Every structure is written in structure tokens, then in C-alpha cells.
C-alpha positions in Angstrom: 43.7 69.2 166.7 40.9 66.9 166.1 41.0 67.7 162.3 44.8 67.0 162.3 44.3 63.6 163.9 41.7 62.9 161.7 43.8 63.6 158.7 46.7 61.4 160.1 44.3 58.6 160.7 42.9 58.9 157.1 46.3 58.8 155.6 47.3 55.7 157.8 44.4 53.8 156.8 45.1 54.6 153.1 48.8 53.5 153.4 47.6 50.3 155.3 45.0 49.5 152.5 47.8 50.3 149.8 50.3 48.0 151.6 47.8 45.1 152.1 46.4 45.3 148.7 50.1 45.0 147.3 50.7 42.0 149.4 47.2 40.4 148.7 47.2 41.3 145.1 50.7 40.4 144.1 49.9 36.9 145.1 47.5 36.8 142.3 49.0 39.2 139.7 52.6 38.0 140.1 51.8 34.4 140.7 48.3 33.9 139.3 48.3 30.0 139.4 50.3 27.9 141.4 50.5 24.0 141.1 47.9 23.8 144.0 45.2 26.2 142.6 45.7 25.8 138.9 42.1 25.3 137.6 43.2 24.0 134.0 46.4 23.2 132.4 47.3 22.0 128.9 50.2 19.7 129.3 52.7 20.3 126.7 54.0 16.8 125.4 56.4 15.3 123.0 57.2 11.7 121.8 60.1 9.7 122.7 60.1 7.2 119.8 63.7 5.9 119.4 67.2 5.4 121.4 68.5 8.6 119.6 66.8 11.0 122.0 68.6 12.3 125.0 66.0 12.5 127.9 67.5 15.9 129.1 66.1 17.4 125.8 62.6 17.0 126.9 63.3 19.3 130.0 65.2 21.8 127.5 62.2 22.3 125.5 60.0 22.7 128.4 57.8 19.5 128.1 55.6 18.6 130.8 54.9 15.0 129.8 56.7 12.5 127.7 55.1 9.8 125.3 57.1 6.7 125.4 56.5 4.1 122.8 56.4 0.5 122.7 56.7 -1.0 119.3 55.4 -4.4 118.4 56.7 -5.5 115.2 54.3 -7.6 113.1 56.3 -10.1 110.9 55.3 -11.4 107.5 53.8 -14.6 109.1 51.7 -12.2 111.4 53.7 -13.2 114.7 54.8 -10.2 116.7 58.0 -8.9 118.4 57.7 -6.5 121.0 60.6 -3.9 120.5 61.7 -0.7 122.0 62.6 0.8 118.5 60.6 1.4 115.3 62.2 -0.1 112.1 59.8 1.3 109.6 62.6 3.2 107.8 63.6 0.0 106.0 65.5 -3.2 106.5 68.9 -1.8 107.9 68.9 -4.1 110.7 68.5 -8.1 110.3 65.5 -9.9 111.6 68.2 -11.8 114.0 69.4 -8.5 115.3 65.9 -7.3 116.0 64.9 -10.3 117.8 68.1 -10.1 120.0 67.0 -6.4 120.8 63.4 -7.4 121.4 64.7 -9.4 124.5 65.7 -6.2 126.1 62.6 -4.3 125.4 61.1 -4.0 128.9 64.5 -3.2 130.6 64.9 -0.4 128.0 61.5 1.0 128.4 61.5 0.7 132.0 64.7 2.7 132.1 63.3 5.4 129.9 60.3 5.9 132.3 62.4 6.0 135.2 64.8 8.6 133.8 61.6 10.9 133.1 60.4 10.5 136.4 63.6 11.4 137.9 63.3 14.8 135.9 59.9 15.3 137.4 58.2 14.5 134.1 54.8 12.8 133.6 54.8 9.9 131.3 52.2 8.4 128.6 52.9 4.8 127.6 51.7 3.6 124.3 51.6 0.2 122.6 52.1 1.0 119.0 52.0 -1.9 116.7 53.5 -1.7 113.1 54.5 -3.7 110.4 58.3 -4.7 110.4 60.2 -2.3 108.0 57.1 -0.8 106.5 55.0 0.8 109.4 51.7 0.3 107.7 50.1 -2.0 104.9 46.9 -1.5 103.2 45.3 -4.7 103.9 43.9 -6.6 107.1 45.4 -9.6 108.7 44.6 -13.0 107.6 44.2 -14.3 111.2 42.6 -11.4 113.1 41.7 -13.6 116.2 45.4 -14.5 116.7 46.2 -10.8 116.5 43.4 -10.0 118.9 44.5 -12.6 121.5 48.3 -11.7 121.1 47.9 -8.0 121.4 45.6 -8.5 124.4 48.4 -10.3 126.2 50.8 -7.6 125.1 48.4 -4.9 126.4 48.0 -6.5 129.8 51.5 -7.0 130.3 52.3 -3.4 129.6 49.4 -2.1 131.7 51.2 -4.0 134.7 54.3 -2.5 133.9 52.7 1.0 133.7 51.2 0.5 137.1 54.7 -0.6 138.6 56.2 2.4 137.1 53.5 4.9 138.1 52.8 5.9 134.6 50.4 8.7 134.5 48.4 7.7 131.1 48.3 4.4 129.3 47.1 3.4 125.8 46.7 -0.3 125.3 47.0 -0.5 121.5 47.4 2.0 118.6 45.2 1.8 115.5 43.9 -1.8 115.6 41.5 -1.0 112.9 44.2 -1.1 110.5 45.0 -4.5 111.0 41.5 -6.0 112.1 38.8 -3.4 110.8 36.6 -1.2 112.9 34.0 -3.7 114.2 36.5 -5.8 115.7 38.6 -3.0 117.1 35.6 -1.6 118.9 34.8 -4.8 120.5 38.6 -5.4 121.3 38.6 -2.1 123.2 35.4 -2.8 125.2 36.4 -6.3 126.0 39.7 -5.3 127.5 38.8 -2.2 129.4 37.7 -4.2 132.5 40.9 -6.2 132.5 43.1 -3.0 132.2 41.1 -1.6 135.5 42.0 -4.4 137.4 45.9 -4.2 136.9 46.3 -0.3 136.0 45.0 2.7 138.1 46.2 5.6 136.1 44.3 7.3 133.2 43.2 5.0 130.2 43.0 6.4 126.6 42.3 4.4 123.2 44.7 5.4 120.7 45.1 6.3 116.9 41.7 7.6 116.3 40.9 10.5 114.1 37.6 12.5 114.0 37.7 14.0 110.4 39.5 13.8 107.1 39.4 16.5 104.5 38.7 15.9 100.9 39.1 18.9 98.2 36.0 19.8 96.9 33.8 18.0 99.7 35.5 19.5 102.8 35.5 17.6 106.3 34.1 14.2 106.1 33.6 12.7 109.6 35.2 9.2 110.1 34.0 6.1 111.5 36.3 6.6 114.5 33.8 9.1 116.1 31.3 6.3 116.7 33.8 4.8 119.1 32.2 4.0 122.5 34.2 6.1 125.1 32.3 4.7 128.1 34.7 3.9 130.8 37.6 5.5 129.2 39.3 8.4 131.1 40.3 10.5 128.0 38.8 11.3 124.5 41.7 10.5 122.3 42.2 11.8 118.7 45.4 12.2 116.3 46.0 15.3 114.4 47.4 15.3 110.8 45.2 17.4 108.6 46.0 15.4 105.5 44.7 16.9 102.2 44.2 20.4 103.5 45.5 22.7 101.1 46.1 25.8 103.1 46.0 27.0 106.7 42.3 28.2 106.5 41.3 24.6 105.7 43.7 23.3 108.3 42.5 25.5 110.9 38.9 24.7 110.1 39.8 20.8 110.3 41.4 21.5 113.7 38.4 23.4 115.2 36.1 20.7 114.0 38.2 18.1 115.5 38.4 19.9 118.9 34.5 20.6 118.8 33.8 16.9 118.1 36.1 15.8 121.0 34.5 18.5 123.4 31.1 17.1 122.3 32.3 13.4 122.8 33.7 14.4 126.3 30.5 15.9 127.6 28.6 12.7 126.3 30.6 10.3 128.0 31.6 12.3 131.0 35.3 11.9 130.2 38.0 13.6 132.3 39.7 15.2 129.5 40.9 15.3 125.7 44.4 13.9 124.5 45.8 14.5 121.0 48.2 11.6 121.1 50.1 11.9 117.9 50.3 15.3 116.2 51.9 15.5 112.8 51.4 17.9 110.0 49.5 18.1 106.7 51.0 16.6 103.6 52.9 18.7 101.2 52.0 18.3 97.4 52.0 20.7 94.5 48.5 21.6 95.2 49.0 21.9 99.3 51.1 24.5 100.9 53.3 24.7 97.6 55.5 27.8 98.9 56.6 26.1 102.0 59.3 23.6 102.5 58.3 20.8 104.8 60.1 21.9 107.9 58.6 25.3 107.6 55.0 23.7 107.0 55.7 21.7 110.3 56.5 24.6 112.2 53.5 26.8 111.1 51.0 24.0 111.3 52.2 23.3 115.1 51.8 26.8 115.8 48.2 26.8 114.6 47.5 23.6 116.5 48.9 25.2 119.7 46.8 28.4 119.2 43.5 26.4 118.7 44.2 23.7 121.2 45.6 25.5 124.3 43.2 25.7 126.9 40.6 23.4 125.3 42.8 20.2 125.1 44.3 18.6 128.0 47.2 16.8 126.5 49.2 17.6 123.4 51.9 15.2 121.9 54.2 16.4 119.2 55.9 13.9 117.1 59.1 13.8 115.0 60.3 16.9 116.7 63.9 15.7 116.8 64.0 14.9 113.0 65.4 11.8 111.6 69.0 10.9 112.8 71.9 10.7 110.3 75.3 9.0 110.7 78.6 11.2 110.5 82.0 9.7 111.1 80.5 6.8 112.9 78.3 8.9 115.2 74.5 9.4 114.9 73.4 13.0 114.7 70.2 15.0 114.2 69.4 16.5 110.8 69.3 20.3 110.8 65.6 19.9 110.6 65.4 18.3 114.0 67.1 21.3 115.5 64.7 23.8 113.9 61.7 21.6 115.3 63.2 21.4 118.6 63.5 25.2 118.7 59.8 25.6 117.5 58.6 23.4 120.4 60.7 25.3 122.9 59.3 28.6 121.6 55.7 27.3 121.6 56.0 25.7 125.0 57.7 28.7 126.6 55.6 31.6 125.1 51.9 30.6 126.3 51.3 30.2 130.0 50.9 26.6 131.2 47.9 27.3 133.4 44.7 28.9 132.3 41.2 29.4 133.7 39.4 26.3 133.4 37.1 26.3 130.5 33.3 25.7 130.8 31.9 22.4 129.7 31.5 22.2 126.3 27.9 23.4 125.3 26.0 25.3 122.8 26.0 29.1 123.6 22.8 30.7 123.6 22.5 32.1 120.2 19.4 33.6 118.5 19.8 34.5 114.9 17.1 35.8 112.6 17.7 35.9 108.8 16.6 38.7 106.6 15.1 38.0 103.0 18.6 37.5 101.6 21.4 35.9 103.4 24.1 38.3 104.6 27.5 37.3 105.8 30.0 39.0 108.2 33.9 38.2 107.7 34.7 39.2 111.4 32.6 38.3 114.3 34.9 39.9 116.9 33.7 43.3 116.9 30.0 42.7 117.4 28.9 46.1 118.0 30.2 47.3 114.7 29.1 44.3 112.9 25.5 44.7 114.3 25.5 48.4 112.9 26.5 47.3 109.3 24.4 44.1 109.2 21.4 45.3 111.4 19.1 42.9 109.8 20.7 39.9 111.7 20.1 39.7 115.5 22.4 37.8 117.8 22.0 37.6 121.4 24.6 36.5 124.1 27.4 37.0 121.5 30.2 37.7 124.1 33.2 35.2 123.9 33.1 34.5 120.3 36.5 33.6 119.1 35.9 32.9 115.4 33.4 32.0 112.5 33.4 30.1 109.3 30.7 29.1 106.8 30.2 26.4 104.3 27.5 26.1 101.5 26.7 22.7 100.0 23.7 21.1 98.5 21.6 24.3 99.3 22.3 24.2 102.9 24.3 26.6 104.7 26.6 25.7 107.7 27.6 28.2 110.2 30.1 27.4 112.9 31.0 29.7 115.7 33.9 28.8 118.1 33.2 30.4 121.5 34.9 30.3 124.9 32.3 27.7 125.8 33.0 25.4 123.0 31.7 25.4 119.5 28.0 25.6 118.0 27.1 24.6 114.5 24.0 26.1 113.0 22.4 24.6 109.9 20.2 26.9 107.7 18.6 26.0 104.5 17.9 28.6 101.8 14.4 29.0 101.0 13.5 29.6 97.0 
């Protein structure tokens, strides 16, 4: 009898454990991350740059946050009109019409922000000056002091609006170095930061910086932008283009280098996160991506950006995803390219989970490498046990977490970069005679 009760008690305990485990574990396996316990999130973002975008589209593609752009237009006499539209496509609109529209800029931008907030979307507000009808010119302004003063007034005004509308992230000025040079740009940002803090209490980020550019035959070249003093800024901000890269191997290496540099800077200044405020695509030439049409190039480059950035970069903002509008029978419609890119973002935003384990702080992993008499390379570090057998002359300690590897030899110096779950490490070695 005792044996029978013992067996029944044992079965009851097993069932209780299994039922309890089901309800306990299902909480984690079916819903591994709720809004309250999500340790790290890459926010999927897209830009709202003109009036031809329906705000509903941002929800349709699965965006979490939207970049709303204010467009100060620099006229030939270097005065500035603040607009809600970009007119870089040419002189289709008269100056008189643009001046009239600029009177409604604040009303228009506030309405866009409120529409997004009503749809439970976060908002990133950017002040983005451009030359009227041209976007960019290859020379500095004749009166930089007047520009600095006027853009400071504009930035403070829109920072106050950002505070009133509960905007999540604000950037006071895009690419001022194009108009006043780097030295004045760095000083402008440093001087305005305390004033911004007095009127706006969300996240602040500079805008338009780039970490590297790529030159065929030379590889990655670090830009002066990386010398920016991020002290006091909440987010490390870079734009992503990859101009002059000729294939996706070069483009991926460029991207990995930018992410590593951003992580390094984030750690140095104690920033809260990393933001890629304008994501474009590599330029297409006879030498660069010759087999791809422009739309396919954009789609594939965005896929690479998403793969490399997700879980390491906090905010991603994809631009030009709607395509350029065209007029048909008096109505504006998107080019077919816009539909393709819209679907590309929708696929990217839906495939990958939106909450991932928080990455450790960017730091160099504890590698120890011993070189043999001759240098031996491995193409794939993912299977370290097999690699150690085949290349036994090398010794690597703490190799777990390796994601990718690349090498570059120039001027007798070997550079090896490892991308790991803890960031990136670049090891420089010099060949001895």
C-alpha cells in the first residue's frame, strides 16, 4: 500500500512540475521580451521628408520611430527661409510660393508630429538646412557669422517646439560643416548645447557626421567628423552611405568600421546610445555594383545594414524609402521604386525580433595571438575548433562570440579586425624581414 501511495505521489509531483514549468517557461519562450523587460531594442525608423507621405504608411511598414525634417532653405543672398518641404529637385516652385508656404511651416510640422504620436510612434525631429533648389554647394558661406547666429535662433526655436510636442530625439542642425567648415561647426555645437538643455529635455544628437569614407586602392579613410566632442550629447550620431565602395564586401567592411568607431566613441563619452540618422546607399557607377539596378542596390545594401547594425545600433533611419512622386492625371503618385523599397523595409522590420539581449559595453575581447614564422590566414573564424586544427601554429584564447573577420595589408603592416558580440577589436601587426 505504501508503495502504491509513493508511486501516486511521485506521479503527482511530476505532473505538478510539468504544469508549473509550462506556465512559468511559456512566459519566457512565447513572449521572451515585453515592453517592460526589454533589455535592448533597435528602433526601426524611417524619414518623413515631404508632404507626399501618408502617416499611415509608417505603421504599415512596422516603424517604431519617424524622423520628421524641418528644411531651412538657404537663398542666394544667404538669408534663410524655414520650410516643411525640400525643394532640392529644381525650380518647379517659385520663390514667392515658397515664401508663402514657409509661413505655415510650424503648423505643418506640429501636425505631422501629432499625427505620429496619435499612432503611438516615437518622433525624431531634425533641422536640415539646404541650398534652395540645389541641396548642396561645394563652397562655404561668405558670411559664416550670420549663418551661425540665424541657425542658432532656428535651432532654439525648434527645440522649444520639440519640448512642447514631447519629441523623443532632437537634432539642432544637419551638416553645418558644409556651410561653415569643421572648426566653426564643432564650436557651434559646443556653444549651443547648454542652451538646448535649458529648453528641451529629450535625447539630443548632432547630425550629419560620418565616420569613414572609402577610396578605391586606399580603403577606409577616417573623416574629421570622428574628432567631434560628444561630451554632453546623449547619442553618438553618424550617417551611412558607403560611397565609392565597389561591392558588398567593401560595403560591409565600411559598415563594420563605422559601427566599431561609434561603439568606441560611445564608451569614451558615456553616451546613451548610437543613432544612424540618415541611411542611404552606395553610389552606382560602371565600376561599382555594375550588375545591379539602383533599386536592387538600395534593397540589398539596406539588408546588409540591417544585418550588421541590429542589436548594436539603437536607432536606424532609412531615407528615400517612398521613392520620388510623379504626377499622373493631376494626382501625385509614387514611382514603382517606392513600392519596392517600402516593401523592403516592411520585410526587414518584420523578420527580425525587435528586442534583443542588451549587448555588453563595446570593449576589446581578451584575445592572445601568436604568429608563426610565416603569416597564415584563415578565411572563416566561425568554427574555431576546426580552424585550430588546420592552423595549429596560431593560438587564440577566448575566441567565443566571433562573428566575422577581415584583414588588410598596407605599407608592410597587417591589420586584422574581429567583430565579436562584445564589439570590435583591431589588431595591428608588422611583418619582420
